[in-house]
C-alpha positions, 0 to 999 in steps of 0.5 A, spaced: 515 585 503 520 581 500 519 573 500 524 570 497 522 562 499 523 557 495 517 554 492 515 547 497 515 542 491 520 544 487 526 538 487 531 536 482 528 531 477 532 525 474 534 524 468 531 518 465 534 514 459 531 511 453 531 504 457 527 507 463 522 510 458 521 503 455 520 500 461 514 505 463 511 505 457 511 498 457 508 497 463 502 502 461 502 498 455 501 492 459 496 494 463 491 497 458 492 490 454 490 487 460 484 491 461 481 490 454 484 482 454 479 481 461 474 486 459 469 481 456 470 476 461 468 482 467 463 484 463 459 478 464 456 480 471 457 484 477 460 478 480 466 477 475 467 485 474 468 486 483 469 479 485 472 476 479 467 470 479 469 468 486 474 463 483 481 466 484 487 461 488 488 463 494 495 465 493 493 470 487 489 473 492 494 474 497 499 477 493 495 482 490 493 484 497 501 484 499 502 489 492 496 493 494 500 496 500 505 498 496 503 505 494 506 511 493 505 513 500 507 507 504 514 506 502 515 513 504 513 512 511 516 505 512 523 508 511 522 514 515 519 509 521 526 505 520 531 511 520 528 514 526 527 508 530 531 502 527 528 496 523 524 495 530 521 500 529 516 496 524 513 493 529 508 499 528 506 494 522 507 487 524 504 489 531 497 487 526 499 480 525 494 477 530 488 481 525 492 478 519 492 471 521 484 472 524 483 474 517 485 469 514 483 463 518 477 466 520 474 471 517 474 470 510 471 463 511 465 467 515 465 472 509 465 468 503 459 464 506 455 470 507 455 471 500 455 479 500 459 484 495 461 489 500 461 491 507 456 495 507 452 490 504 454 485 510 451 490 515 444 489 512 445 481 514 448 482 520 443 488 523 436 490 521 431 495 521 434 501 522 440 500 526 442 496 519 440 502 515 444 508 519 450 504 520 450 503 512 449 510 511 454 512 516 460 508 514 458 510 506 459 518 508 464 517 513 469 512 509 467 514 502 467 522 503 472 524 510 476 517 511 478 515 504 479 522 502 485 524 506 487 517 504 487 519 497 490 526 498 496 522 502 498 517 496 496 523 491 501 527 494 506 522 494 505 521 487 506 528 485 512 528 489 515 522 486 512 524 479 516 531 479 523 527 481 522 523 476 519 526 470 520 534 473 512 534 472 507 538 475 504 534 481 497 535 478 500 533 471 502 526 474 496 525 479 491 527 472 496 521 468 496 516 474 489 517 475 487 517 468 490 510 466 488 507 474 480 508 472 481 505 465 484 499 466 480 498 472 474 500 468 475 495 463 476 489 467 475 490 474 477 487 479 481 482 473 485 487 472 487 489 478 489 482 480 492 481 474 497 488 474 498 487 481 501 481 481 506 483 476 507 490 480 509 485 486 514 481 482 517 488 479 518 491 486 520 485 489 526 484 483 527 492 484 528 492 490 533 487 491 537 489 485 537 497 488 539 494 496 545 490 492 547 496 488 547 500 493 550 495 498 556 495 493 557 503 493 564 505 496 561 509 501 557 503 504 562 497 503 557 492 503 553 489 509 559 488 514 561 495 513 554 498 513 553 494 520 560 496 523 558 503 521 552 503 524 555 500 531 561 505 531 556 511 530 552 509 536 546 506 533 547 499 533 540 499 537 537 501 530 539 494 528 535 490 534 529 487 531 524 487 536 522 493 541 526 494 548 520 492 551 522 494 558 519 501 556 512 501 558 511 506 552 514 501 547 511 495 550 503 498 550 504 501 543 507 496 539 505 490 543 499 491 547 495 495 543 495 491 536 494 485 541 488 487 545 485 493 540 488 495 534 486 488 530 478 489 531 477 496 532 481 499 527 479 500 519 484 501 513 486 499 507 490 493 507 490 493 515 486 486 516 480 485 518 479 491 516 
């Protein structure tokens, strides 16, 4: 049997210039320097390593949380939502706003008062006896062995694809290099290193997104924002620009408003989907 199928993942890769490599290597060096700089402070005790001594300003923690959601798989997922449904498709994430707000103004304060370090430690305070032990063990196995394995598989798959396009490397090499760098700076400085590098990543991501958007809009094929909107309207895709879903459709009303409002904000667990 002759099998002429192409490999699953073998795209043409982008030819990076010396400027691109300078930015990449410069950032890697920065991450490792941050790790070395904060290593002594993070090594004082467990609170400093895992919680930065509980002394960070709210805007630093909040920015780090937002930057953390810019993982390799998330931009691809969001792009696909908007490509398939339009701008209003992102209500799949915006619908969790109530959970985020309650986390900021209610749950975070109670969590801080409990002075716990992890969520499983909180269960030992909230419950008692065998119930607490069972819940703690179950969540450790479920989240550590099943749930997070699936999440990391998705993230690493996206990283492998992106790295292959950028560098022409085998996906396994991409994942190995990225994991090595992440483990080194996280082990050196704990949450201190993660927080500071997240801040820099956020600035780079926002600046890069704005510049890339401006560049794409200036391309002759687009002709600016007004021409883009006109082209969508002419193609019969003007609804893709609508901000809110069409709540006259019961299925959309349930998916984008009722489920997030009454169920998802308290019943779901996912890193970044507060209250988590």
